[in-house]
C-alpha positions in Angstrom: 220.0 132.6 87.2 218.8 133.5 83.7 218.4 129.8 82.9 215.8 129.4 85.7 213.9 132.4 84.6 213.7 131.0 81.1 212.6 127.6 82.4 209.9 129.2 84.6 208.6 131.3 81.6 208.3 128.1 79.5 206.6 126.0 82.1 204.4 128.5 83.9 201.7 128.5 81.2 201.4 124.8 81.5 200.9 125.1 85.2 198.3 127.9 84.8 196.4 126.0 82.1 195.9 122.9 84.2 192.4 121.6 84.2 190.6 122.0 87.6 187.5 120.0 88.5 185.1 120.9 91.2 182.3 118.7 92.3 180.0 118.0 95.2 179.5 114.3 96.0 176.3 112.6 97.2 177.2 113.4 100.8 177.5 117.1 100.1 181.3 117.1 100.4 183.1 119.5 98.0 186.0 118.3 96.0 188.7 120.1 94.0 191.0 118.0 91.8 193.0 117.9 88.6 191.3 114.7 87.7 187.6 114.2 87.0 185.4 112.6 89.7 185.7 108.8 89.9 182.0 108.2 89.4 180.2 111.0 87.6 176.9 109.2 88.0 176.8 109.9 91.7 177.9 113.5 91.4 175.4 116.3 92.1 177.3 119.2 90.5 180.3 119.2 88.2 182.1 122.3 87.0 185.1 122.2 84.8 187.5 125.1 84.2 190.1 124.8 81.4 192.2 127.7 82.6 192.9 129.8 85.6 194.8 133.1 85.1 197.7 133.9 87.3 195.6 136.6 88.9 192.9 134.1 89.8 195.4 131.7 91.3 197.0 134.5 93.3 193.6 135.8 94.4 192.7 132.2 95.6 196.0 131.8 97.4 195.6 135.2 99.2 192.0 134.3 100.2 193.2 130.9 101.5 196.0 132.5 103.5 193.7 135.1 105.0 191.3 132.3 106.0 194.1 130.4 107.7 195.2 133.5 109.5 191.7 134.1 110.7 191.4 130.5 111.9 194.7 130.8 113.8 193.6 134.1 115.4 190.4 132.4 116.5 192.4 129.5 118.0 194.6 132.0 119.9 191.6 133.9 121.2 190.1 130.7 122.6 193.2 129.5 124.4 192.9 129.7 128.2 195.5 129.8 130.9 194.8 127.5 133.9 196.9 127.8 137.0 197.0 125.2 139.8 198.3 127.1 142.8 198.6 127.3 146.6 198.1 130.3 148.8 201.6 130.3 150.2 203.5 130.0 146.9 205.5 133.1 145.9 205.8 132.0 142.3 202.0 131.5 142.1 201.5 135.1 143.4 204.0 136.4 140.9 202.2 134.5 138.0 198.8 135.9 139.1 200.2 139.5 139.5 201.9 139.3 136.1 198.7 138.2 134.4 196.6 140.8 136.2 199.0 143.6 135.3 199.1 142.5 131.7 195.4 141.8 131.5 195.9 138.1 130.6 192.8 136.2 131.5 193.4 133.1 133.6 191.6 130.6 135.9 193.4 129.8 139.2 192.6 126.7 141.3 194.0 126.3 144.8 194.9 122.7 145.1 195.0 122.8 148.9 191.4 123.9 149.2 189.8 121.9 146.4 190.1 118.1 146.4 188.7 118.1 142.8 191.4 120.4 141.5 194.1 118.6 143.5 193.0 115.4 141.7 193.2 117.3 138.3 196.6 118.7 139.3 197.9 115.2 140.1 196.4 113.7 136.9 198.2 116.4 134.9 201.5 115.3 136.5 201.9 118.3 138.8 205.2 118.1 140.7 205.3 121.7 142.0 203.4 124.9 142.0 202.3 126.7 140.1 201.3 124.2 137.4 200.4 126.2 134.3 198.3 124.7 131.6 197.4 126.1 128.1 195.7 123.5 125.9 197.9 120.4 126.0 201.0 122.3 127.0 202.1 122.3 130.7 204.7 124.0 132.8 205.7 123.3 136.4 206.9 126.6 137.6 206.5 130.2 136.4 207.7 131.8 133.2 206.2 134.9 131.7 207.9 134.1 128.4 206.3 130.6 128.3 202.8 132.1 129.0 203.2 134.7 126.3 204.4 132.0 123.8 201.6 129.6 124.6 198.9 132.3 124.3 200.6 133.8 121.2 200.4 137.2 122.8 203.4 138.6 120.9 201.8 137.9 117.5 199.5 140.3 115.6 
């Protein structure tokens, strides 16, 4: 264990002192790299940093992680539950009742009263009701656990 600590202490300064290049190309695309831009003539902006402190690296990593968390939260917020149902199906009624009781927004289409939604149901491979759809995920039948998982309702 001490051996690895010594190795890390020896090599960490080399990692931290790596040269980082930042530039914006002619199309306005930002680039970060450990090598200089391929054609400096076409570059609008070039900044070079010889060192980054461990604190700066940690700050950048934390900011990136927070950005990723925010993007994932936004994706979860935009997911929608779509149910293809019938009026006589007890599992369809249970699914709707569960979602209503737990304030889970959903859209329900009765495939027996809407030819358009019946065609969608068939195109999705519906083989029974309810057919639940969240994004690209589908479930023939009813499962509260599946709905919660697909909508990430149990995550912060």
